[in-house]
C-alpha positions, 0 to 999 in steps of 0.5 A: 536468479528466478528462484531468488526473486521469487523468495524476495517477492514472498518476503514482502507478502507478509500479513504485516506488510499487507496490513500496512499497505491497506492502512496506507491506501485507506489513509489516502482514501480518507484524505481524499474524502476529507480534502475537497477535490478542488484542493487536490487539482 
């Protein structure tokens, strides 16, 4: 089971998914900067 989970984890560590993750977090940061903090609370 442990080896299977390791393979599963590796499958998600592809450059494409990392790019998507970075884009998602970058988008969140961008939105937080654009929207006043008062609107988020």
